[in-house]
PDBQT receptor file of N, H, CA, C and O in Angstrom, charges set to zero:
ATOM      1  N   MET A   1     105.179  70.088 110.988  1.00  0.00    +0.000 N 
ATOM      2  CA  MET A   1     104.356  69.158 110.239  1.00  0.00    +0.000 C 
ATOM      3  C   MET A   1     104.656  67.707 110.601  1.00  0.00    +0.000 C 
ATOM      4  O   MET A   1     103.899  66.808 110.235  1.00  0.00    +0.000 OA
ATOM      5  N   LYS A   2     105.739  67.474 111.308  1.00  0.00    +0.000 N 
ATOM      6  H   LYS A   2     106.354  68.204 111.606  1.00  0.00    +0.000 HD
ATOM      7  CA  LYS A   2     106.062  66.106 111.698  1.00  0.00    +0.000 C 
ATOM      8  C   LYS A   2     105.089  65.576 112.741  1.00  0.00    +0.000 C 
ATOM      9  O   LYS A   2     105.061  64.375 113.012  1.00  0.00    +0.000 OA
ATOM     10  N   LEU A   3     104.291  66.465 113.328  1.00  0.00    +0.000 N 
ATOM     11  H   LEU A   3     104.313  67.440 113.108  1.00  0.00    +0.000 HD
ATOM     12  CA  LEU A   3     103.325  66.031 114.333  1.00  0.00    +0.000 C 
ATOM     13  C   LEU A   3     102.186  65.233 113.713  1.00  0.00    +0.000 C 
ATOM     14  O   LEU A   3     101.519  64.460 114.401  1.00  0.00    +0.000 OA
ATOM     15  N   LEU A   4     101.965  65.416 112.426  1.00  0.00    +0.000 N 
ATOM     16  H   LEU A   4     102.507  66.043 111.867  1.00  0.00    +0.000 HD
ATOM     17  CA  LEU A   4     100.865  64.732 111.741  1.00  0.00    +0.000 C 
ATOM     18  C   LEU A   4     101.392  63.596 110.874  1.00  0.00    +0.000 C 
ATOM     19  O   LEU A   4     102.472  63.688 110.289  1.00  0.00    +0.000 OA
ATOM     20  N   THR A   5     100.615  62.534 110.805  1.00  0.00    +0.000 N 
ATOM     21  H   THR A   5      99.738  62.459 111.280  1.00  0.00    +0.000 HD
ATOM     22  CA  THR A   5     100.983  61.434 109.920  1.00  0.00    +0.000 C 
ATOM     23  C   THR A   5     100.704  61.829 108.471  1.00  0.00    +0.000 C 
ATOM     24  O   THR A   5      99.958  62.772 108.205  1.00  0.00    +0.000 OA
ATOM     25  N   THR A   6     101.299  61.113 107.562  1.00  0.00    +0.000 N 
ATOM     26  H   THR A   6     101.905  60.347 107.778  1.00  0.00    +0.000 HD
ATOM     27  CA  THR A   6     101.083  61.375 106.147  1.00  0.00    +0.000 C 
ATOM     28  C   THR A   6      99.604  61.218 105.802  1.00  0.00    +0.000 C 
ATOM     29  O   THR A   6      99.063  62.002 105.022  1.00  0.00    +0.000 OA
ATOM     30  N   ASP A   7      98.955  60.223 106.371  1.00  0.00    +0.000 N 
ATOM     31  H   ASP A   7      99.395  59.586 107.004  1.00  0.00    +0.000 HD
ATOM     32  CA  ASP A   7      97.526  60.027 106.109  1.00  0.00    +0.000 C 
ATOM     33  C   ASP A   7      96.703  61.224 106.561  1.00  0.00    +0.000 C 
ATOM     34  O   ASP A   7      95.792  61.655 105.854  1.00  0.00    +0.000 OA
ATOM     35  N   LYS A   8      97.017  61.767 107.739  1.00  0.00    +0.000 N 
ATOM     36  H   LYS A   8      97.757  61.417 108.314  1.00  0.00    +0.000 HD
ATOM     37  CA  LYS A   8      96.282  62.944 108.241  1.00  0.00    +0.000 C 
ATOM     38  C   LYS A   8      96.500  64.135 107.311  1.00  0.00    +0.000 C 
ATOM     39  O   LYS A   8      95.553  64.838 106.958  1.00  0.00    +0.000 OA
ATOM     40  N   LYS A   9      97.748  64.355 106.919  1.00  0.00    +0.000 N 
ATOM     41  H   LYS A   9      98.517  63.783 107.205  1.00  0.00    +0.000 HD
ATOM     42  CA  LYS A   9      98.054  65.470 106.014  1.00  0.00    +0.000 C 
ATOM     43  C   LYS A   9      97.305  65.316 104.695  1.00  0.00    +0.000 C 
ATOM     44  O   LYS A   9      96.746  66.280 104.171  1.00  0.00    +0.000 OA
ATOM     45  N   ASN A  10      97.300  64.097 104.164  1.00  0.00    +0.000 N 
ATOM     46  H   ASN A  10      97.754  63.314 104.590  1.00  0.00    +0.000 HD
ATOM     47  CA  ASN A  10      96.595  63.849 102.912  1.00  0.00    +0.000 C 
ATOM     48  C   ASN A  10      95.093  64.079 103.065  1.00  0.00    +0.000 C 
ATOM     49  O   ASN A  10      94.454  64.604 102.153  1.00  0.00    +0.000 OA
ATOM     50  N   ASN A  11      94.531  63.695 104.194  1.00  0.00    +0.000 N 
ATOM     51  H   ASN A  11      95.051  63.268 104.934  1.00  0.00    +0.000 HD
ATOM     52  CA  ASN A  11      93.108  63.922 104.446  1.00  0.00    +0.000 C 
ATOM     53  C   ASN A  11      92.788  65.408 104.494  1.00  0.00    +0.000 C 
ATOM     54  O   ASN A  11      91.769  65.851 103.963  1.00  0.00    +0.000 OA
ATOM     55  N   VAL A  12      93.663  66.173 105.131  1.00  0.00    +0.000 N 
ATOM     56  H   VAL A  12      94.491  65.814 105.562  1.00  0.00    +0.000 HD
ATOM     57  CA  VAL A  12      93.467  67.627 105.202  1.00  0.00    +0.000 C 
ATOM     58  C   VAL A  12      93.536  68.225 103.795  1.00  0.00    +0.000 C 
ATOM     59  O   VAL A  12      92.693  69.042 103.423  1.00  0.00    +0.000 OA
ATOM     60  N   LEU A  13      94.533  67.820 103.022  1.00  0.00    +0.000 N 
ATOM     61  H   LEU A  13      95.217  67.157 103.324  1.00  0.00    +0.000 HD
ATOM     62  CA  LEU A  13      94.669  68.343 101.662  1.00  0.00    +0.000 C 
ATOM     63  C   LEU A  13      93.480  67.947 100.791  1.00  0.00    +0.000 C 
ATOM     64  O   LEU A  13      93.000  68.754  99.994  1.00  0.00    +0.000 OA
ATOM     65  N   ASP A  14      93.008  66.726 100.934  1.00  0.00    +0.000 N 
ATOM     66  H   ASP A  14      93.398  66.071 101.581  1.00  0.00    +0.000 HD
ATOM     67  CA  ASP A  14      91.826  66.290 100.188  1.00  0.00    +0.000 C 
ATOM     68  C   ASP A  14      90.599  67.127 100.558  1.00  0.00    +0.000 C 
ATOM     69  O   ASP A  14      89.812  67.500  99.689  1.00  0.00    +0.000 OA
ATOM     70  N   SER A  15      90.443  67.418 101.844  1.00  0.00    +0.000 N 
ATOM     71  H   SER A  15      91.083  67.116 102.551  1.00  0.00    +0.000 HD
ATOM     72  CA  SER A  15      89.316  68.236 102.302  1.00  0.00    +0.000 C 
ATOM     73  C   SER A  15      89.403  69.647 101.736  1.00  0.00    +0.000 C 
ATOM     74  O   SER A  15      88.404  70.212 101.291  1.00  0.00    +0.000 OA
ATOM     75  N   MET A  16      90.608  70.210 101.758  1.00  0.00    +0.000 N 
ATOM     76  H   MET A  16      91.420  69.751 102.119  1.00  0.00    +0.000 HD
ATOM     77  CA  MET A  16      90.799  71.557 101.216  1.00  0.00    +0.000 C 
ATOM     78  C   MET A  16      90.496  71.586  99.725  1.00  0.00    +0.000 C 
ATOM     79  O   MET A  16      89.862  72.520  99.234  1.00  0.00    +0.000 OA
ATOM     80  N   MET A  17      90.945  70.571  99.012  1.00  0.00    +0.000 N 
ATOM     81  H   MET A  17      91.461  69.813  99.411  1.00  0.00    +0.000 HD
ATOM     82  CA  MET A  17      90.698  70.493  97.572  1.00  0.00    +0.000 C 
ATOM     83  C   MET A  17      89.200  70.392  97.285  1.00  0.00    +0.000 C 
ATOM     84  O   MET A  17      88.697  71.026  96.358  1.00  0.00    +0.000 OA
ATOM     85  N   ARG A  18      88.499  69.602  98.075  1.00  0.00    +0.000 N 
ATOM     86  H   ARG A  18      88.908  69.087  98.829  1.00  0.00    +0.000 HD
ATOM     87  CA  ARG A  18      87.061  69.437  97.887  1.00  0.00    +0.000 C 
ATOM     88  C   ARG A  18      86.333  70.749  98.155  1.00  0.00    +0.000 C 
ATOM     89  O   ARG A  18      85.446  71.137  97.394  1.00  0.00    +0.000 OA
ATOM     90  N   LEU A  19      86.711  71.441  99.245  1.00  0.00    +0.000 N 
ATOM     91  H   LEU A  19      87.432  71.127  99.863  1.00  0.00    +0.000 HD
ATOM     92  CA  LEU A  19      86.075  72.716  99.581  1.00  0.00    +0.000 C 
ATOM     93  C   LEU A  19      86.323  73.771  98.501  1.00  0.00    +0.000 C 
ATOM     94  O   LEU A  19      85.414  74.513  98.129  1.00  0.00    +0.000 OA
ATOM     95  N   LEU A  20      87.553  73.830  98.006  1.00  0.00    +0.000 N 
ATOM     96  H   LEU A  20      88.292  73.228  98.308  1.00  0.00    +0.000 HD
ATOM     97  CA  LEU A  20      87.860  74.783  96.936  1.00  0.00    +0.000 C 
ATOM     98  C   LEU A  20      87.054  74.470  95.683  1.00  0.00    +0.000 C 
ATOM     99  O   LEU A  20      86.538  75.373  95.025  1.00  0.00    +0.000 OA
ATOM    100  N   ASP A  21      86.951  73.185  95.357  1.00  0.00    +0.000 N 
ATOM    101  H   ASP A  21      87.371  72.452  95.892  1.00  0.00    +0.000 HD
ATOM    102  CA  ASP A  21      86.208  72.781  94.177  1.00  0.00    +0.000 C 
ATOM    103  C   ASP A  21      84.719  73.097  94.325  1.00  0.00    +0.000 C 
ATOM    104  O   ASP A  21      84.081  73.547  93.373  1.00  0.00    +0.000 OA
ATOM    105  N   GLU A  22      84.167  72.863  95.516  1.00  0.00    +0.000 N 
ATOM    106  H   GLU A  22      84.685  72.497  96.289  1.00  0.00    +0.000 HD
ATOM    107  CA  GLU A  22      82.748  73.130  95.760  1.00  0.00    +0.000 C 
ATOM    108  C   GLU A  22      82.427  74.620  95.708  1.00  0.00    +0.000 C 
ATOM    109  O   GLU A  22      81.303  75.010  95.391  1.00  0.00    +0.000 OA
ATOM    110  N   ASN A  23      83.422  75.452  96.023  1.00  0.00    +0.000 N 
ATOM    111  H   ASN A  23      84.335  75.136  96.281  1.00  0.00    +0.000 HD
ATOM    112  CA  ASN A  23      83.206  76.897  96.085  1.00  0.00    +0.000 C 
ATOM    113  C   ASN A  23      83.879  77.640  94.937  1.00  0.00    +0.000 C 
ATOM    114  O   ASN A  23      84.066  78.855  94.997  1.00  0.00    +0.000 OA
ATOM    115  N   ARG A  24      84.235  76.908  93.905  1.00  0.00    +0.000 N 
ATOM    116  H   ARG A  24      84.083  75.921  93.856  1.00  0.00    +0.000 HD
ATOM    117  CA  ARG A  24      84.982  77.472  92.772  1.00  0.00    +0.000 C 
ATOM    118  C   ARG A  24      84.317  78.711  92.178  1.00  0.00    +0.000 C 
ATOM    119  O   ARG A  24      84.978  79.732  91.991  1.00  0.00    +0.000 OA
ATOM    120  N   GLU A  25      83.024  78.635  91.878  1.00  0.00    +0.000 N 
ATOM    121  H   GLU A  25      82.487  77.804  92.030  1.00  0.00    +0.000 HD
ATOM    122  CA  GLU A  25      82.329  79.766  91.237  1.00  0.00    +0.000 C 
ATOM    123  C   GLU A  25      82.377  81.019  92.099  1.00  0.00    +0.000 C 
ATOM    124  O   GLU A  25      82.666  82.108  91.603  1.00  0.00    +0.000 OA
ATOM    125  N   GLY A  26      82.095  80.867  93.384  1.00  0.00    +0.000 N 
ATOM    126  H   GLY A  26      81.860  79.982  93.787  1.00  0.00    +0.000 HD
ATOM    127  CA  GLY A  26      82.104  82.014  94.286  1.00  0.00    +0.000 C 
ATOM    128  C   GLY A  26      83.486  82.625  94.436  1.00  0.00    +0.000 C 
ATOM    129  O   GLY A  26      83.631  83.845  94.508  1.00  0.00    +0.000 OA
ATOM    130  N   ILE A  27      84.498  81.772  94.482  1.00  0.00    +0.000 N 
ATOM    131  H   ILE A  27      84.381  80.781  94.424  1.00  0.00    +0.000 HD
ATOM    132  CA  ILE A  27      85.881  82.247  94.615  1.00  0.00    +0.000 C 
ATOM    133  C   ILE A  27      86.290  83.029  93.368  1.00  0.00    +0.000 C 
ATOM    134  O   ILE A  27      86.882  84.103  93.471  1.00  0.00    +0.000 OA
ATOM    135  N   ILE A  28      85.974  82.491  92.196  1.00  0.00    +0.000 N 
ATOM    136  H   ILE A  28      85.492  81.619  92.113  1.00  0.00    +0.000 HD
ATOM    137  CA  ILE A  28      86.328  83.167  90.941  1.00  0.00    +0.000 C 
ATOM    138  C   ILE A  28      85.585  84.495  90.829  1.00  0.00    +0.000 C 
ATOM    139  O   ILE A  28      86.158  85.500  90.409  1.00  0.00    +0.000 OA
ATOM    140  N   LYS A  29      84.317  84.495  91.203  1.00  0.00    +0.000 N 
ATOM    141  H   LYS A  29      83.851  83.679  91.544  1.00  0.00    +0.000 HD
ATOM    142  CA  LYS A  29      83.520  85.723  91.152  1.00  0.00    +0.000 C 
ATOM    143  C   LYS A  29      84.108  86.795  92.083  1.00  0.00    +0.000 C 
ATOM    144  O   LYS A  29      84.214  87.960  91.701  1.00  0.00    +0.000 OA
ATOM    145  N   ALA A  30      84.484  86.401  93.288  1.00  0.00    +0.000 N 
ATOM    146  H   ALA A  30      84.397  85.455  93.599  1.00  0.00    +0.000 HD
ATOM    147  CA  ALA A  30      85.071  87.342  94.249  1.00  0.00    +0.000 C 
ATOM    148  C   ALA A  30      86.413  87.855  93.744  1.00  0.00    +0.000 C 
ATOM    149  O   ALA A  30      86.720  89.036  93.903  1.00  0.00    +0.000 OA
ATOM    150  N   ASN A  31      87.213  86.988  93.141  1.00  0.00    +0.000 N 
ATOM    151  H   ASN A  31      86.963  86.029  93.012  1.00  0.00    +0.000 HD
ATOM    152  CA  ASN A  31      88.507  87.413  92.599  1.00  0.00    +0.000 C 
ATOM    153  C   ASN A  31      88.335  88.413  91.474  1.00  0.00    +0.000 C 
ATOM    154  O   ASN A  31      89.069  89.399  91.400  1.00  0.00    +0.000 OA
ATOM    155  N   LYS A  32      87.363  88.169  90.589  1.00  0.00    +0.000 N 
ATOM    156  H   LYS A  32      86.766  87.368  90.649  1.00  0.00    +0.000 HD
ATOM    157  CA  LYS A  32      87.105  89.108  89.495  1.00  0.00    +0.000 C 
ATOM    158  C   LYS A  32      86.707  90.475  90.038  1.00  0.00    +0.000 C 
ATOM    159  O   LYS A  32      87.155  91.507  89.541  1.00  0.00    +0.000 OA
ATOM    160  N   LYS A  33      85.855  90.468  91.070  1.00  0.00    +0.000 N 
ATOM    161  H   LYS A  33      85.491  89.629  91.474  1.00  0.00    +0.000 HD
ATOM    162  CA  LYS A  33      85.416  91.721  91.683  1.00  0.00    +0.000 C 
ATOM    163  C   LYS A  33      86.608  92.464  92.286  1.00  0.00    +0.000 C 
ATOM    164  O   LYS A  33      86.734  93.678  92.123  1.00  0.00    +0.000 OA
ATOM    165  N   ASP A  34      87.480  91.735  92.981  1.00  0.00    +0.000 N 
ATOM    166  H   ASP A  34      87.378  90.749  93.114  1.00  0.00    +0.000 HD
ATOM    167  CA  ASP A  34      88.677  92.345  93.562  1.00  0.00    +0.000 C 
ATOM    168  C   ASP A  34      89.573  92.945  92.491  1.00  0.00    +0.000 C 
ATOM    169  O   ASP A  34      90.096  94.047  92.656  1.00  0.00    +0.000 OA
ATOM    170  N   LEU A  35      89.752  92.216  91.389  1.00  0.00    +0.000 N 
ATOM    171  H   LEU A  35      89.328  91.320  91.255  1.00  0.00    +0.000 HD
ATOM    172  CA  LEU A  35      90.598  92.719  90.302  1.00  0.00    +0.000 C 
ATOM    173  C   LEU A  35      90.000  93.969  89.680  1.00  0.00    +0.000 C 
ATOM    174  O   LEU A  35      90.729  94.914  89.377  1.00  0.00    +0.000 OA
ATOM    175  N   GLU A  36      88.694  93.994  89.485  1.00  0.00    +0.000 N 
ATOM    176  H   GLU A  36      88.102  93.227  89.731  1.00  0.00    +0.000 HD
ATOM    177  CA  GLU A  36      88.037  95.175  88.911  1.00  0.00    +0.000 C 
ATOM    178  C   GLU A  36      88.203  96.383  89.833  1.00  0.00    +0.000 C 
ATOM    179  O   GLU A  36      88.479  97.486  89.363  1.00  0.00    +0.000 OA
ATOM    180  N   LEU A  37      88.038  96.184  91.127  1.00  0.00    +0.000 N 
ATOM    181  H   LEU A  37      87.813  95.288  91.509  1.00  0.00    +0.000 HD
ATOM    182  CA  LEU A  37      88.203  97.279  92.082  1.00  0.00    +0.000 C 
ATOM    183  C   LEU A  37      89.647  97.763  92.101  1.00  0.00    +0.000 C 
ATOM    184  O   LEU A  37      89.896  98.965  92.190  1.00  0.00    +0.000 OA
ATOM    185  N   PHE A  38      90.587  96.851  92.019  1.00  0.00    +0.000 N 
ATOM    186  H   PHE A  38      90.385  95.874  91.946  1.00  0.00    +0.000 HD
ATOM    187  CA  PHE A  38      92.006  97.219  92.005  1.00  0.00    +0.000 C 
ATOM    188  C   PHE A  38      92.348  98.044  90.782  1.00  0.00    +0.000 C 
ATOM    189  O   PHE A  38      93.081  99.028  90.880  1.00  0.00    +0.000 OA
ATOM    190  N   GLN A  39      91.825  97.651  89.634  1.00  0.00    +0.000 N 
ATOM    191  H   GLN A  39      91.230  96.851  89.555  1.00  0.00    +0.000 HD
ATOM    192  CA  GLN A  39      92.100  98.378  88.385  1.00  0.00    +0.000 C 
ATOM    193  C   GLN A  39      91.479  99.761  88.403  1.00  0.00    +0.000 C 
ATOM    194  O   GLN A  39      92.024 100.674  87.783  1.00  0.00    +0.000 OA
ATOM    195  N   LYS A  40      90.363  99.952  89.086  1.00  0.00    +0.000 N 
ATOM    196  H   LYS A  40      89.920  99.210  89.589  1.00  0.00    +0.000 HD
ATOM    197  CA  LYS A  40      89.714 101.271  89.163  1.00  0.00    +0.000 C 
ATOM    198  C   LYS A  40      90.511 102.233  90.032  1.00  0.00    +0.000 C 
ATOM    199  O   LYS A  40      90.411 103.449  89.868  1.00  0.00    +0.000 OA
ATOM    200  N   GLU A  41      91.306 101.691  90.963  1.00  0.00    +0.000 N 
ATOM    201  H   GLU A  41      91.387 100.703  91.097  1.00  0.00    +0.000 HD
ATOM    202  CA  GLU A  41      92.082 102.543  91.874  1.00  0.00    +0.000 C 
ATOM    203  C   GLU A  41      93.294 103.161  91.190  1.00  0.00    +0.000 C 
ATOM    204  O   GLU A  41      93.851 104.137  91.693  1.00  0.00    +0.000 OA
ATOM    205  N   ASP A  42      93.716 102.608  90.044  1.00  0.00    +0.000 N 
ATOM    206  H   ASP A  42      93.264 101.816  89.635  1.00  0.00    +0.000 HD
ATOM    207  CA  ASP A  42      94.902 103.140  89.339  1.00  0.00    +0.000 C 
ATOM    208  C   ASP A  42      94.667 104.493  88.776  1.00  0.00    +0.000 C 
ATOM    209  O   ASP A  42      95.563 105.069  88.159  1.00  0.00    +0.000 OA
TER     210      ASP A  42
């Protein structure tokens, strides 16, 4: 990680945070589906 400046790292983290926030509903929906499938396998 020393190859990147702090500003670059912060920009990457900001981008990741924005993408996660923009896709929040889809991610939560997919997680719920995964949990339901996992519980059915028990």
